[in-house]
VOBA-1610 file (N, C-alpha, C; in pm, whole numbers, padded with zeros to 5 digits, always signed):
BEGIN
Unk-06212+02271-00025Unk-06116+02295+00083Unk-06124+02442+00123Unk-06142+02471+00250Unk-06157+02609+00293Unk-06024+02681+00288Unk-06033+02816+00289Unk-05909+02896+00286Unk-05825+02868+00409Unk-05895+02845+00525Unk-05822+02818+00647Unk-05745+02688+00637Unk-05812+02586+00585Unk-05746+02456+00571Unk-05630+02466+00473Unk-05650+02541+00364Unk-05542+02558+00267Unk-05421+02623+00332Unk-05445+02729+00410Unk-05336+02795+00481Unk-05264+02696+00571Unk-05342+02620+00647Unk-05286+02529+00744Unk-05204+02420+00675Unk-05260+02360+00570Unk-05189+02253+00501Unk-05065+02304+00431Unk-05075+02423+00372Unk-04960+02479+00302Unk-04847+02509+00399Unk-04881+02561+00516Unk-04777+02590+00615Unk-04711+02462+00663Unk-04788+02354+00676Unk-04731+02225+00716Unk-04631+02177+00610Unk-04669+02189+00483Unk-04579+02149+00375Unk-04449+02230+00378Unk-04463+02360+00398Unk-04345+02447+00399Unk-04256+02417+00518Unk-04316+02386+00632Unk-04235+02350+00748Unk-04158+02221+00722Unk-04222+02128+00654Unk-04152+02005+00617Unk-04033+02036+00528Unk-04052+02129+00434Unk-03941+02169+00347Unk-03829+02232+00428Unk-03864+02314+00527Unk-03762+02380+00607Unk-03682+02280+00689Unk-03747+02171+00732Unk-03674+02066+00803Unk-03568+02006+00711Unk-03603+01984+00583Unk-03507+01931+00487Unk-03390+02028+00471Unk-03419+02157+00464Unk-03313+02256+00449Unk-03225+02260+00573Unk-03287+02245+00690Unk-03207+02243+00813Unk-03109+02125+00813Unk-03154+02011+00765Unk-03062+01896+00754Unk-02947+01931+00659Unk-02980+01999+00549Unk-02876+02038+00454Unk-02776+02132+00519Unk-02827+02224+00602Unk-02739+02317+00672Unk-02647+02243+00768Unk-02705+02145+00839Unk-02625+02068+00934Unk-02512+01993+00863Unk-02537+01952+00739Unk-02436+01881+00661Unk-02347+01977+00582Unk-02371+02110+00603Unk-02293+02212+00532Unk-02302+02194+00381Unk-02424+02166+00332Unk-02447+02142+00190Unk-02432+02273+00113Unk-02358+02275+00004Unk-02335+02399-00070Unk-02458+02444-00146Unk-02461+02571-00189Unk-02577+02624-00260Unk-02606+02552-00391Unk-02508+02485-00449Unk-02529+02419-00578Unk-02583+02277-00563Unk-02612+02237-00438Unk-02660+02101-00416Unk-02797+02081-00480Unk-02830+01954-00507Unk-02953+01922-00578Unk-03070+01902-00482Unk-03100+02006-00405Unk-03218+02000-00321Unk-03342+02011-00409Unk-03432+01918-00399Unk-03556+01923-00476Unk-03672+01942-00379Unk-03736+02057-00380Unk-03845+02081-00285Unk-03954+01975-00297Unk-03999+01925-00185Unk-04103+01824-00184Unk-04235+01878-00237Unk-04255+02008-00218Unk-04383+02066-00256Unk-04407+02052-00405Unk-04300+02057-00486Unk-04318+02047-00631Unk-04370+01909-00671Unk-04353+01811-00583Unk-04404+01679-00613Unk-04550+01663-00576Unk-04604+01765-00511Unk-04745+01762-00474Unk-04819+01864-00559Unk-04895+01817-00658Unk-04965+01910-00747Unk-05061+01998-00670Unk-05130+01939-00572Unk-05224+02019-00495Unk-05152+02127-00416Unk-05042+02088-00353Unk-04967+02184-00273Unk-04911+02298-00357Unk-04852+02262-00471Unk-04794+02364-00559Unk-04902+02455-00616Unk-05017+02397-00651Unk-05128+02476-00703Unk-05180+02572-00596Unk-05192+02521-00475Unk-05238+02606-00365Unk-05142+02722-00345Unk-05012+02692-00343Unk-04912+02797-00321Unk-04922+02905-00427Unk-04928+02867-00553Unk-04933+02965-00661Unk-05061+03046-00657Unk-05170+02981-00622Unk-05296+03054-00611Unk-05294+03154-00496Unk-05234+03112-00385Unk-05231+03198-00266Unk-05149+03324-00288Unk-05049+03318-00375Unk-04964+03435-00397Unk-05036+03543-00477Unk-05150+03512-00536Unk-05222+03610-00616Unk-05303+03706-00531Unk-05327+03671-00406Unk-05407+03756-00318Unk-05328+03881-00278Unk-05396+03995-00258Unk-05325+04116-00214Unk-05254+04092-00081Unk-05131+04144-00071Unk-05051+04131+00051Unk-05037+03986+00095Unk-05024+03897+00000Unk-05013+03754+00031Unk-04887+03725+00111Unk-04898+03642+00217Unk-04778+03604+00293Unk-04698+03493+00228Unk-04739+03451+00108Unk-04676+03336+00044Unk-04581+03373-00070Unk-04565+03501-00100Unk-04489+03543-00217Unk-04345+03492-00212Unk-04281+03503-00096Unk-04142+03458-00085Unk-04129+03312-00124Unk-04227+03230-00082Unk-04216+03087-00104Unk-04229+03052-00252Unk-04312+03124-00323Unk-04320+03099-00467Unk-04187+03130-00534Unk-04125+03243-00493Unk-03994+03279-00548Unk-03891+03173-00513Unk-03897+03125-00392Unk-03802+03025-00344Unk-03812+02897-00427Unk-03935+02849-00445Unk-03954+02725-00521Unk-03923+02744-00668Unk-03960+02860-00722Unk-03932+02885-00862Unk-03782+02885-00888Unk-03706+02932-00790Unk-03560+02929-00802Unk-03507+02788-00817Unk-03562+02695-00741Unk-03521+02556-00754Unk-03561+02499-00889Unk-03683+02529-00931Unk-03731+02477-01060Unk-03645+02528-01175Unk-03599+02653-01165Unk-03519+02713-01271Unk-03370+02677-01260Unk-03334+02604-01156Unk-03192+02572-01134Unk-03112+02690-01085Unk-03181+02792-01028Unk-03115+02912-00976Unk-03167+02940-00835Unk-03130+02855-00740Unk-03182+02875-00604Unk-03138+03008-00545Unk-03217+03060-00453Unk-03186+03187-00388Unk-03055+03175-00309Unk-03000+03290-00275Unk-02877+03296-00198Unk-02883+03199-00080Unk-02780+03116-00068Unk-02781+03010+00032Unk-02786+03064+00175Unk-02716+03173+00200Unk-02718+03230+00335Unk-02856+03282+00371Unk-02924+03343+00274Unk-03061+03389+00298Unk-03151+03269+00328Unk-03138+03162+00251Unk-03217+03041+00277Unk-03188+02985+00417Unk-03060+02990+00456Unk-03022+02937+00587Unk-03093+03013+00698Unk-03097+03145+00685Unk-03159+03226+00790Unk-03310+03201+00796Unk-03372+03185+00681Unk-03516+03155+00679Unk-03541+03018+00740Unk-03455+02923+00707Unk-03473+02787+00760Unk-03464+02784+00911Unk-03390+02876+00970Unk-03369+02876+01115Unk-03464+02969+01189Unk-03572+03012+01123Unk-03675+03090+01192Unk-03727+03009+01312Unk-03745+03076+01422Unk-03785+03009+01545Unk-03920+02939+01528Unk-03932+02823+01592Unk-04056+02745+01583Unk-04176+02824+01634Unk-04154+02910+01732Unk-04266+02988+01787Unk-04327+03078+01680Unk-04244+03129+01589Unk-04295+03214+01482Unk-04374+03130+01382Unk-04322+03011+01351Unk-04397+02920+01262Unk-04534+02890+01322Unk-04537+02867+01453Unk-04663+02833+01519Unk-04762+02948+01516Unk-04712+03071+01499Unk-04800+03188+01499Unk-04874+03206+01368Unk-04836+03132+01264Unk-04910+03138+01139Unk-04833+03203+01025Unk-04888+03196+00901Unk-04816+03242+00782Unk-04783+03392+00782Unk-04872+03474+00839Unk-04843+03617+00841Unk-04722+03647+00929Unk-04711+03579+01042Unk-04596+03599+01130Unk-04468+03553+01062Unk-04475+03440+00992Unk-04358+03390+00919Unk-04317+03489+00811Unk-04415+03542+00737Unk-04385+03638+00630Unk-04321+03763+00685Unk-04371+03813+00799Unk-04314+03933+00860Unk-04170+03909+00901Unk-04142+03790+00955Unk-04004+03759+00997Unk-03912+03746+00876Unk-03963+03690+00766Unk-03882+03681+00645Unk-03847+03820+00593Unk-03944+03912+00598Unk-03915+04049+00553Unk-03810+04114+00642Unk-03816+04087+00773Unk-03713+04140+00864Unk-03577+04082+00829Unk-03572+03951+00802Unk-03447+03885+00765Unk-03390+03946+00637Unk-03476+03970+00540Unk-03431+04027+00413Unk-03374+04167+00433Unk-03439+04250+00514Unk-03390+04385+00540Unk-03255+04380+00611Unk-03244+04292+00709Unk-03118+04276+00783Unk-03007+04229+00690Unk-03040+04136+00601Unk-02943+04081+00507Unk-02892+04190+00412Unk-02983+04274+00364Unk-02943+04383+00274Unk-02855+04484+00346Unk-02889+04516+00471Unk-02808+04609+00549Unk-02666+04557+00567Unk-02653+04426+00585Unk-02520+04366+00600Unk-02443+04367+00468Unk-02514+04354+00358Unk-02450+04353+00226Unk-02398+04491+00187Unk-02465+04596+00238Unk-02427+04733+00203Unk-02398+04811+00331Unk-02286+04779+00397Unk-02257+04845+00525Unk-02215+04991+00506Unk-02255+05074+00599Unk-02213+05214+00602Unk-02181+05253+00746Unk-02079+05336+00763Unk-02036+05378+00896Unk-02129+05490+00945Unk-02252+05454+00969Unk-02352+05546+01020Unk-02464+05465+01083Unk-02544+05530+01163Unk-02663+05467+01217Unk-02785+05541+01165Unk-02892+05467+01140Unk-03020+05526+01103Unk-03109+05516+01226Unk-03163+05629+01267Unk-03245+05631+01387Unk-03362+05726+01369Unk-03456+05719+01463Unk-03569+05810+01462Unk-03539+05929+01553Unk-03563+06049+01501Unk-03546+06169+01583Unk-03647+06162+01697Unk-03603+06174+01822Unk-03694+06157+01935Unk-03806+06261+01941Unk-03789+06376+01876Unk-03891+06479+01882Unk-03983+06478+01760Unk-03926+06458+01642Unk-04008+06466+01520Unk-04057+06329+01474Unk-03990+06223+01517Unk-04028+06090+01471Unk-03986+06061+01328Unk-03904+06149+01270Unk-03855+06126+01134Unk-03720+06055+01139Unk-03686+05990+01030Unk-03558+05919+01022Unk-03443+06016+01000Unk-03328+05983+01057Unk-03207+06062+01033Unk-03087+05969+01030Unk-02982+06012+00960Unk-02857+05937+00952Unk-02754+06006+01040Unk-02693+05929+01129Unk-02592+05983+01220Unk-02457+05918+01186Unk-02362+05996+01130Unk-02233+05936+01090Unk-02149+05895+01209Unk-02070+05789+01191Unk-01969+05751+01289Unk-01842+05827+01253Unk-01802+05917+01339Unk-01696+06011+01306Unk-01558+05944+01304Unk-01467+06005+01230Unk-01330+05958+01226Unk-01259+06005+01352Unk-01169+05923+01404Unk-01100+05959+01529Unk-01006+06078+01509Unk-00934+06079+01398Unk-00839+06188+01372Unk-00909+06294+01286Unk-00995+06372+01349Unk-01077+06468+01276Unk-00993+06576+01209Unk-00886+06618+01274Unk-00803+06725+01217Unk-00734+06679+01089Unk-00696+06550+01083Unk-00632+06497+00963Unk-00730+06493+00847Unk-00853+06449+00875Unk-00954+06445+00771Unk-00984+06586+00721Unk-00990+06682+00811Unk-01013+06821+00771Unk-00903+06871+00680Unk-00777+06834+00713Unk-00664+06876+00630Unk-00671+06813+00491Unk-00712+06685+00485Unk-00726+06617+00356Unk-00828+06688+00268Unk-00942+06723+00326Unk-01048+06787+00248Unk-01011+06929+00210Unk-00932+06994+00293Unk-00883+07128+00256Unk-00795+07120+00132Unk-00711+07017+00126Unk-00627+06998+00007Unk-00712+06970-00117Unk-00819+06890-00100Unk-00909+06864-00212Unk-00973+06994-00260Unk-01017+07077-00165Unk-01078+07205-00201Unk-00981+07297-00274Unk-00856+07300-00229Unk-00755+07383-00296Unk-00730+07334-00439Unk-00717+07202-00454Unk-00692+07146-00587Unk-00811+07170-00680Unk-00930+07165-00625Unk-01050+07189-00706Unk-01053+07333-00755Unk-01023+07426-00667Unk-01023+07567-00708Unk-00920+07593-00818Unk-00806+07526-00810Unk-00703+07543-00913Unk-00752+07493-01050Unk-00845+07398-01050Unk-00891+07339-01176Unk-01004+07419-01242Unk-01079+07490-01162Unk-01195+07561-01216Unk-01150+07682-01296Unk-01218+07707-01406Unk-01180+07818-01492Unk-01070+07777-01587Unk-01012+07875-01652Unk-00906+07853-01751Unk-00951+07748-01854Unk-00865+07653-01884Unk-00896+07555-01989Unk-00878+07412-01938Unk-00924+07387-01816Unk-00907+07255-01757Unk-01025+07161-01782Unk-01131+07213-01842Unk-01244+07128-01878Unk-01345+07106-01768Unk-01323+07162-01650Unk-01417+07147-01539Unk-01484+07280-01509Unk-01610+07273-01467Unk-01682+07395-01429Unk-01775+07361-01313Unk-01837+07465-01257Unk-01929+07443-01145Unk-02048+07356-01184Unk-02075+07344-01314Unk-02188+07263-01361Unk-02151+07116-01377Unk-02022+07085-01370Unk-01978+06946-01388Unk-02027+06858-01273Unk-02070+06736-01307Unk-02117+06645-01204Unk-02012+06615-01099Unk-01887+06596-01141Unk-01780+06567-01046Unk-01756+06685-00953Unk-01766+06805-01005Unk-01745+06925-00923Unk-01856+06937-00820Unk-01979+06910-00861Unk-02091+06914-00766Unk-02072+06812-00655Unk-02025+06694-00691Unk-02002+06591-00589Unk-01892+06634-00492Unk-01784+06691-00547Unk-01675+06736-00459Unk-01722+06847-00366Unk-01802+06937-00417Unk-01855+07045-00331Unk-01944+06989-00222Unk-02016+06881-00253Unk-02099+06817-00151Unk-02011+06758-00041Unk-01899+06698-00081Unk-01805+06643+00018Unk-01749+06755+00105Unk-01714+06867+00043Unk-01650+06977+00115Unk-01745+07052+00206Unk-01873+07033+00189Unk-01973+07103+00273Unk-02052+07002+00356Unk-02145+06934+00293Unk-02237+06845+00366Unk-02167+06726+00429Unk-02070+06666+00359Unk-02006+06544+00409Unk-01871+06570+00478Unk-01845+06692+00512Unk-01714+06724+00571Unk-01691+06648+00702Unk-01797+06625+00778Unk-01786+06550+00904Unk-01852+06413+00893Unk-01861+06364+00772Unk-01927+06235+00747Unk-01831+06147+00665Unk-01739+06077+00733Unk-01633+06004+00661Unk-01685+05898+00565Unk-01795+05829+00600Unk-01846+05724+00512Unk-01893+05781+00379Unk-01975+05885+00384Unk-02027+05942+00260Unk-01919+06020+00185Unk-01824+06077+00258Unk-01711+06142+00191Unk-01630+06040+00112Unk-01604+05923+00174Unk-01527+05819+00106Unk-01602+05764-00015Unk-01732+05740+00001Unk-01811+05690-00111Unk-01806+05785-00230Unk-01826+05913-00201Unk-01832+06013-00309Unk-01695+06037-00370Unk-01592+06049-00288Unk-01457+06070-00341Unk-01412+05952-00426Unk-01450+05830-00386Unk-01414+05712-00465Unk-01478+05719-00603Unk-01604+05759-00608Unk-01674+05773-00735Unk-01609+05881-00822Unk-01576+05995-00762Unk-01515+06104-00838Unk-01377+06064-00888Unk-01300+05995-00805Unk-01166+05951-00848Unk-01177+05861-00970Unk-01272+05768-00969Unk-01291+05681-01085Unk-01332+05759-01209Unk-01418+05857-01191Unk-01464+05939-01303Unk-01351+06023-01362Unk-01273+06087-01275Unk-01161+06169-01323Unk-01056+06083-01394Unk-01029+05967-01337Unk-00928+05879-01398Unk-00973+05836-01538Unk-01101+05804-01549Unk-01154+05764-01680Unk-01147+05879-01781Unk-01183+05999-01739Unk-01184+06113-01831Unk-01043+06160-01868Unk-00948+06137-01779Unk-00810+06181-01806Unk-00732+06077-01886Unk-00754+05950-01858Unk-00669+05845-01916Unk-00738+05770-02029Unk-00866+05737-02011Unk-00933+05652-02110Unk-00998+05733-02222Unk-01087+05824-02185Unk-01163+05896-02289Unk-01097+06026-02331Unk-01005+06077-02251Unk-00938+06207-02278Unk-01038+06322-02290Unk-01150+06311-02218Unk-01246+06420-02216Unk-01188+06542-02144Unk-01100+06517-02050Unk-01032+06626-01978Unk-00886+06632-02023Unk-00834+06751-02040Unk-00692+06763-02079Unk-00601+06710-01970Unk-00505+06626-02004Unk-00417+06565-01903Unk-00309+06662-01856Unk-00353+06777-01806Unk-00254+06876-01763Unk-00224+06863-01613Unk-00137+06948-01565Unk-00090+06938-01427Unk-00201+06960-01326Unk-00288+07057-01350Unk-00396+07086-01254Unk-00492+06968-01241Unk-00532+06911-01353Unk-00627+06799-01347Unk-00566+06675-01283Unk-00440+06647-01314Unk-00373+06533-01251Unk-00353+06559-01101Unk-00329+06682-01065Unk-00314+06715-00923Unk-00446+06694-00849Unk-00557+06730-00914Unk-00688+06708-00851Unk-00713+06559-00832Unk-00686+06479-00935Unk-00704+06335-00924Unk-00620+06279-00811Unk-00494+06318-00805Unk-00403+06269-00701Unk-00454+06307-00562Unk-00501+06430-00548Unk-00549+06477-00417Unk-00675+06404-00374Unk-00766+06379-00470Unk-00889+06306-00438Unk-00855+06163-00396Unk-00762+06099-00468Unk-00722+05963-00431Unk-00654+05959-00294Unk-00575+06061-00265Unk-00512+06070-00133Unk-00618+06086-00025Unk-00723+06163-00057Unk-00831+06179+00039Unk-00900+06047+00069Unk-00923+05968-00035Unk-00985+05836-00017Unk-00897+05748+00071Unk-00769+05741+00038Unk-00677+05657+00115Unk-00665+05705+00260Unk-00663+05837+00279Unk-00650+05892+00414Unk-00770+05859+00501Unk-00891+05868+00445Unk-01011+05837+00523Unk-01011+05689+00561Unk-00979+05603+00465Unk-00978+05459+00494Unk-00874+05425+00599Unk-00758+05491+00591Unk-00650+05461+00686Unk-00686+05504+00828Unk-00770+05605+00842Unk-00802+05659+00974Unk-00941+05620+01022Unk-01011+05539+00944Unk-01145+05494+00987Unk-01158+05347+00949Unk-01119+05256+01040Unk-01120+05112+01008Unk-01254+05061+00958Unk-01365+05115+01011Unk-01496+05066+00967Unk-01523+05103+00822Unk-01485+05226+00783Unk-01501+05267+00644Unk-01415+05179+00553Unk-01292+05150+00598Unk-01202+05066+00519Unk-01261+04925+00502Unk-01315+04869+00611Unk-01374+04735+00603Unk-01497+04735+00513Unk-01575+04843+00522Unk-01693+04854+00436Unk-01655+04858+00289Unk-01545+04928+00258Unk-01500+04938+00119Unk-01460+04800+00067Unk-01392+04722+00149Unk-01352+04587+00107Unk-01475+04503+00074Unk-01579+04514+00157Unk-01700+04437+00131Unk-01774+04489+00008Unk-01783+04621-00005Unk-01854+04680-00119Unk-01783+04647-00250Unk-01651+04634-00245Unk-01574+04604-00366Unk-01610+04466-00420Unk-01664+04380-00334Unk-01701+04246-00379Unk-01844+04241-00434Unk-01917+04352-00418Unk-02055+04354-00467Unk-02059+04396-00614Unk-02148+04335-00687Unk-02168+04371-00827Unk-02316+04402-00848Unk-02345+04526-00882Unk-02484+04566-00900Unk-02536+04525-01038Unk-02656+04472-01040Unk-02721+04442-01167Unk-02795+04567-01216Unk-02853+04559-01335Unk-02922+04674-01391Unk-03062+04688-01331Unk-03110+04811-01327Unk-03245+04838-01279Unk-03346+04813-01391Unk-03452+04739-01360Unk-03559+04719-01457Unk-03649+04842-01459Unk-03726+04857-01566Unk-03813+04974-01581Unk-03911+04986-01465Unk-03970+04874-01425Unk-04066+04879-01316Unk-04001+04914-01183Unk-03872+04880-01169Unk-03801+04915-01047Unk-03770+05064-01041Unk-03742+05124-01154Unk-03724+05270-01159Unk-03854+05339-01119Unk-03966+05283-01162Unk-04096+05340-01128Unk-04120+05334-00977Unk-04083+05222-00917Unk-04099+05208-00772Unk-04015+05312-00700Unk-03892+05333-00745Unk-03806+05434-00684Unk-03866+05574-00697Unk-03919+05604-00814Unk-03983+05735-00834Unk-04101+05753-00740Unk-04181+05649-00724Unk-04298+05657-00638Unk-04258+05669-00491Unk-04148+05607-00454Unk-04105+05608-00313Unk-04039+05738-00273Unk-03984+05812-00368Unk-03906+05932-00335Unk-03983+06031-00249Unk-04106+06074-00286Unk-04174+06173-00201Unk-04206+06121-00062Unk-04227+05990-00048Unk-04252+05934+00084Unk-04124+05935+00167Unk-04015+05891+00108Unk-03888+05887+00181Unk-03847+06026+00228Unk-03866+06124+00144Unk-03829+06260+00185Unk-03925+06313+00293Unk-04050+06271+00288Unk-04149+06319+00385Unk-04124+06263+00524Unk-04072+06141+00534Unk-04053+06079+00665Unk-03908+06087+00713Unk-03826+06168+00646Unk-03685+06182+00682Unk-03654+06325+00725Unk-03557+06337+00814Unk-03507+06469+00849Unk-03441+06535+00728Unk-03422+06665+00734Unk-03383+06744+00617Unk-03260+06689+00544Unk-03153+06657+00617Unk-03029+06614+00550Unk-03046+06478+00483Unk-03114+06386+00550Unk-03139+06255+00490Unk-03233+06269+00371Unk-03334+06353+00384Unk-03428+06376+00274Unk-03355+06434+00153Unk-03260+06523+00178Unk-03183+06583+00069Unk-03101+06477-00004Unk-03044+06383+00071Unk-02967+06274+00009Unk-03057+06189-00080Unk-03175+06153-00030Unk-03268+06076-00113Unk-03305+06153-00239Unk-03327+06283-00224Unk-03367+06366-00338Unk-03256+06375-00443Unk-03130+06359-00402Unk-03018+06362-00496Unk-02987+06223-00550Unk-02993+06123-00462Unk-02947+05989-00501Unk-03047+05913-00588Unk-03175+05923-00557Unk-03272+05844-00633Unk-03281+05891-00778Unk-03292+06022-00807Unk-03288+06062-00949Unk-03158+06021-01018Unk-03047+06027-00944Unk-02919+05984-01003Unk-02922+05835-01037Unk-02979+05756-00946Unk-02992+05613-00971Unk-03076+05588-01096Unk-03189+05654-01104Unk-03281+05633-01217Unk-03219+05681-01347Unk-03159+05799-01345Unk-03101+05855-01467Unk-02980+05777-01514Unk-02891+05741-01421Unk-02772+05664-01459Unk-02811+05530-01518Unk-02917+05470-01462Unk-02959+05339-01511Unk-03036+05349-01641Unk-03074+05471-01679Unk-03150+05491-01803Unk-03058+05510-01922Unk-02942+05571-01898Unk-02852+05604-02008Unk-02762+05486-02042Unk-02760+05439-02167Unk-02675+05326-02204Unk-02528+05368-02209Unk-02441+05272-02190Unk-02299+05298-02201Unk-02259+05313-02347Unk-02142+05369-02370Unk-02095+05395-02506Unk-02082+05267-02587Unk-02050+05156-02520Unk-02032+05030-02593Unk-02164+04956-02615Unk-02275+05019-02577Unk-02406+04960-02599Unk-02457+04876-02484Unk-02373+04849-02385Unk-02417+04769-02271Unk-02507+04853-02181Unk-02601+04790-02109Unk-02689+04867-02020Unk-02609+04929-01907Unk-02647+05050-01871Unk-02577+05120-01764Unk-02612+05059-01629Unk-02519+05064-01535Unk-02540+05012-01401Unk-02567+05128-01306Unk-02639+05100-01197Unk-02664+05206-01099Unk-02533+05258-01041Unk-02527+05389-01011Unk-02409+05446-00946Unk-02387+05380-00812Unk-02265+05335-00787Unk-02237+05255-00667Unk-02261+05334-00539Unk-02218+05462-00535Unk-02235+05537-00411Unk-02382+05568-00386Unk-02457+05606-00490Unk-02599+05635-00474Unk-02675+05508-00436Unk-02646+05396-00503Unk-02715+05271-00473Unk-02686+05226-00330Unk-02561+05238-00288Unk-02524+05198-00153Unk-02599+05280-00050Unk-02600+05413-00069Unk-02670+05499+00028Unk-02819+05466+00034Unk-02884+05460-00082Unk-03029+05441-00085Unk-03068+05308-00022Unk-03010+05199-00068Unk-03057+05068-00025Unk-03005+05029+00114Unk-02888+05079+00153Unk-02842+05058+00290Unk-02936+05127+00387Unk-02972+05251+00357Unk-03058+05327+00447Unk-03200+05274+00450Unk-03253+05237+00334Unk-03388+05182+00329Unk-03397+05054+00412Unk-03295+04969+00403Unk-03297+04844+00479Unk-03298+04871+00629Unk-03221+04971+00673Unk-03217+05003+00816Unk-03347+05069+00861Unk-03409+05146+00773Unk-03539+05204+00805Unk-03643+05094+00823Unk-03636+04991+00738Unk-03730+04880+00749Unk-03714+04808+00882Unk-03591+04799+00932Unk-03566+04733+01059Unk-03620+04813+01178Unk-03648+04941+01156Unk-03702+05027+01262Unk-03854+05041+01254Unk-03919+04954+01177Unk-04062+04971+01150Unk-04145+04970+01278Unk-04109+04887+01375Unk-04189+04881+01497Unk-04179+05012+01575Unk-04058+05068+01583Unk-04042+05196+01651Unk-04120+05306+01581Unk-04110+05305+01447Unk-04179+05409+01370Unk-04330+05394+01385Unk-04378+05273+01384Unk-04520+05246+01399Unk-04570+05296+01534Unk-04491+05270+01639Unk-04528+05315+01773Unk-04534+05466+01780Unk-04432+05532+01723Unk-04426+05678+01730Unk-04544+05742+01659Unk-04575+05695+01539Unk-04679+05759+01460Unk-04819+05731+01512Unk-04831+05637+01606Unk-04960+05607+01664Unk-04978+05671+01801Unk-04881+05747+01847Unk-04884+05797+01984Unk-05000+05893+02009Unk-05027+05982+01914Unk-05129+06082+01939Unk-05219+06101+01820Unk-05345+06133+01848Unk-05440+06153+01738Unk-05407+06276+01657Unk-05328+06368+01716Unk-05295+06490+01642Unk-05212+06461+01518Unk-05147+06345+01516Unk-05064+06312+01399Unk-05147+06304+01272Unk-05275+06269+01286Unk-05359+06249+01169Unk-05381+06377+01089Unk-05345+06491+01148Unk-05353+06617+01075Unk-05214+06674+01049Unk-05112+06591+01064Unk-04975+06641+01053Unk-04935+06671+00910Unk-04833+06757+00896Unk-04782+06793+00764Unk-04724+06672+00693Unk-04659+06583+00770Unk-04600+06465+00708Unk-04706+06380+00641Unk-04817+06356+00711Unk-04921+06273+00653Unk-04981+06340+00530Unk-05002+06472+00538Unk-05058+06544+00424Unk-04965+06537+00304Unk-04834+06550+00330Unk-04736+06543+00222Unk-04744+06410+00150Unk-04752+06302+00229Unk-04756+06169+00169Unk-04887+06147+00096Unk-04997+06198+00152Unk-05126+06184+00084Unk-05125+06257-00049Unk-05064+06377-00051Unk-05058+06454-00174Unk-04977+06382-00280Unk-04881+06298-00236Unk-04801+06223-00332Unk-04885+06117-00404Unk-05004+06088-00348Unk-05093+05992-00412Unk-05045+05849-00402Unk-04963+05821-00302Unk-04902+05688-00296Unk-04959+05601-00185Unk-05034+05661-00092Unk-05097+05581+00012Unk-05239+05629+00028Unk-05320+05548+00094Unk-05459+05584+00114Unk-05476+05675+00233Unk-05590+05668+00297Unk-05618+05760+00406Unk-05564+05713+00538Unk-05499+05599+00544Unk-05452+05545+00670Unk-05319+05602+00713Unk-05275+05554+00828Unk-05146+05597+00882Unk-05034+05553+00790Unk-04927+05633+00778Unk-04816+05594+00692Unk-04711+05512+00766Unk-04747+05468+00886Unk-04653+05384+00960Unk-04604+05273+00870Unk-04476+05242+00883Unk-04413+05148+00792Unk-04488+05016+00786Unk-04533+04967+00900Unk-04599+04838+00900Unk-04743+04845+00851Unk-04797+04965+00823Unk-04938+04976+00786Unk-04955+05010+00639Unk-04913+05131+00599Unk-04934+05172+00461Unk-04804+05186+00383Unk-04703+05242+00447Unk-04578+05259+00376Unk-04499+05130+00371Unk-04532+05037+00460Unk-04458+04911+00466Unk-04439+04841+00335Unk-04546+04816+00258Unk-04528+04745+00131Unk-04431+04815+00037Unk-04434+04948+00031Unk-04343+05020-00057Unk-04199+05007-00008Unk-04179+05018+00123Unk-04044+05007+00179Unk-03989+04867+00156Unk-04070+04766+00180Unk-04025+04628+00160Unk-04000+04599+00013Unk-04073+04667-00074Unk-04050+04654-00217Unk-03912+04707-00254Unk-03871+04815-00188Unk-03737+04870-00211Unk-03629+04773-00162Unk-03653+04710-00048Unk-03559+04609+00002Unk-03546+04496-00101Unk-03659+04455-00157Unk-03660+04350-00258Unk-03575+04390-00379Unk-03590+04517-00422Unk-03512+04565-00536Unk-03363+04564-00503Unk-03328+04609-00382Unk-03188+04610-00343Unk-03127+04471-00343Unk-03200+04373-00292Unk-03150+04236-00292Unk-03136+04180-00433Unk-03229+04219-00521Unk-03219+04171-00659Unk-03100+04234-00731Unk-03076+04363-00707Unk-02960+04429-00767Unk-02829+04362-00729Unk-02827+04305-00608Unk-02706+04238-00559Unk-02703+04090-00596Unk-02808+04042-00664Unk-02811+03904-00707Unk-02852+03807-00598Unk-02908+03857-00487Unk-02951+03770-00377Unk-03083+03702-00413Unk-03173+03777-00476Unk-03304+03723-00517Unk-03310+03709-00668
//
């Protein structure tokens, strides 16, 4: 059987499976229903599928994961399956590569919805690099007043015998809010929420910090800052409600490696402020996930760092066509500093780093990790 015929027959089998899923969707069948993929009943079909996934850049990888989920009694997220099942017939007719590309787009979109942030990710019209543009709070003067109070309370805590110093992780995070995130309500809320939880734990549970008036005042002020931002920015408040329902799983060793490898590329294709966030968040993700908790349980990724990294990566993946167009505009790009930086990182070959060409597999791998952390895959 030729490779072409195998591709053609396998796609026909998968389309038949999608018809079955569409019927299930029409009947509003729950994710726990006993759907048994027809392909598993065809030894030739299943063998072909598994063999096809071994090829480099195989368009069949998602399908093997999908079927394996059924075999293991752990089907993939039902909403994700629903969106794949409803891929337009014209895309199916275009062949397996077109279907695979659409599935990757669906996965990136799904991850972006799971980790909402009150910001837009866009390409700088002059540099072609990615940047994050915050959606500002309407009552800017109130937010400024809240952060001024946080800054005053922080200064009262530093020095003396309050247990906090400029080297403390919580202090560094608060200083980032007071400077870089002062006009960025989403990232200010994410970071203040993390600091509030940390201070509460150190003051009440572990007693690492003395429960004195200054430290309690700082905790109170940080919590007031969180509540104030949510009250004056409905999108941030709605995002917090959704994020509160998410539970991050632990990072596997190979996933930490992928993050380490992606860091120099992400910083190279991002504007300075976004690159700085990646440079802070990814090491924090890797380090936090490396250190075990006191009770022996594996540590979980930091929620604010994980949200920023995977929300932004998913939105960058959705801009792949724009990025591809920009980086192909002129031959002069082939000698650009960005390309040289990425080449020096040793992570791509001599080709263009356009997302859909060389950087694409790494970016989509990050989307895959984000979905797995959320239990979608």
